[in-house]
C-alpha positions in Angstrom: 36.7 -63.0 -40.6 33.9 -64.1 -38.2 36.3 -64.0 -35.2 37.4 -60.5 -36.2 33.8 -59.3 -36.4 33.0 -60.9 -33.0 36.0 -59.2 -31.5 34.8 -55.8 -32.8 31.3 -56.4 -31.5 32.7 -57.4 -28.1 35.0 -54.3 -28.0 32.1 -52.0 -29.0 29.9 -53.6 -26.4 32.5 -53.1 -23.7 33.0 -49.5 -24.6 29.3 -48.9 -24.6 28.9 -50.6 -21.3 31.7 -48.5 -19.7 30.1 -45.3 -21.1 26.7 -46.3 -19.6 28.3 -47.0 -16.2 30.1 -43.7 -16.2 27.0 -41.8 -17.2 25.0 -43.6 -14.5 27.6 -42.7 -11.9 27.7 -39.1 -13.0 23.9 -38.6 -13.0 23.8 -40.3 -9.5 26.3 -37.7 -8.2 24.3 -34.9 -9.7 21.1 -36.2 -8.1 22.8 -36.5 -4.7 24.1 -32.9 -5.0 20.6 -31.7 -5.9 19.1 -33.5 -2.9 21.4 -31.8 -0.4 19.9 -28.8 1.3 21.6 -25.4 0.8 24.1 -24.4 3.4 23.2 -22.1 6.2 25.2 -20.0 8.6 24.1 -18.0 11.7 25.5 -14.9 13.2 24.3 -14.0 16.7 24.1 -10.4 17.8 24.7 -10.0 21.5 26.3 -7.4 23.8 26.6 -4.9 20.8 28.8 -7.4 18.8 28.4 -9.8 15.9 29.4 -13.2 17.1 31.4 -14.3 14.9 32.5 -11.0 13.3 33.9 -12.9 10.3 32.2 -15.8 8.6 33.6 -17.8 5.6 31.0 -19.7 3.5 30.6 -21.3 0.1 28.6 -19.5 -2.5 24.9 -20.2 -2.3 24.9 -20.1 1.5 22.2 -18.3 3.5 23.4 -16.3 6.4 20.9 -15.5 9.2 21.5 -12.8 11.8 19.7 -13.3 15.1 19.4 -10.5 17.6 20.0 -11.9 21.1 20.6 -8.4 22.5 18.1 -6.3 24.5 18.5 -3.4 22.1 17.4 -3.3 18.4 19.9 -3.7 15.7 19.8 -3.4 11.9 22.2 -5.1 9.5 23.4 -3.3 6.4 26.1 -4.1 3.9 28.7 -1.4 3.0 27.9 -1.9 -0.7 24.1 -1.6 -0.1 23.5 -5.2 -1.3 21.3 -6.0 1.7 19.7 -4.1 4.6 17.4 -5.4 7.4 14.7 -3.6 9.3 15.4 -2.9 13.0 15.5 -6.3 14.6 14.1 -6.5 18.1 15.2 -9.3 20.5 15.0 -12.7 18.9 14.1 -11.4 15.5 16.0 -12.6 12.5 17.2 -11.4 9.1 18.6 -13.6 6.3 20.4 -13.1 3.1 21.7 -15.6 0.6 25.2 -15.0 -0.8 25.5 -16.3 -4.4 28.6 -14.5 -5.7 32.2 -15.1 -4.3 33.7 -12.1 -2.6 34.2 -10.2 0.6 31.1 -8.5 2.0 31.5 -6.0 4.9 28.4 -5.1 7.0 27.6 -3.0 10.0 24.7 -2.2 12.4 23.0 0.9 10.9 21.8 1.9 14.4 25.2 1.3 16.0 27.8 1.8 13.2 30.8 0.8 15.3 29.4 -2.8 15.2 31.0 -4.3 12.1 31.4 -7.8 10.5 32.2 -9.5 7.2 31.1 -12.5 5.2 33.7 -14.1 2.9 32.1 -16.1 0.1 34.3 -18.7 -1.6 
């Protein structure tokens, strides 16, 4: 009977040890993910175009538009989710996309300038 009890204790100890190792590995992965900075993407505005006109990003990514043109530009989404002030040369506007989907935008000063952000 004593051998049987020792085997049960050894089995329970092994299961507990495996569970603790799994938990430690899982919490370590979560800590690493929390330590990683959020993603960022940049869209340059130059020569009356958005460079690149289409950007694909993961949810939680901040997109920054930078005006490198000599003319002011203003970024506005078709669905009125975001809108910048008029950006002079070298000024920036940022927006963080938290929800997956397709977001179309344009320059509200020069409406023929269009672009899109695809959030996965």
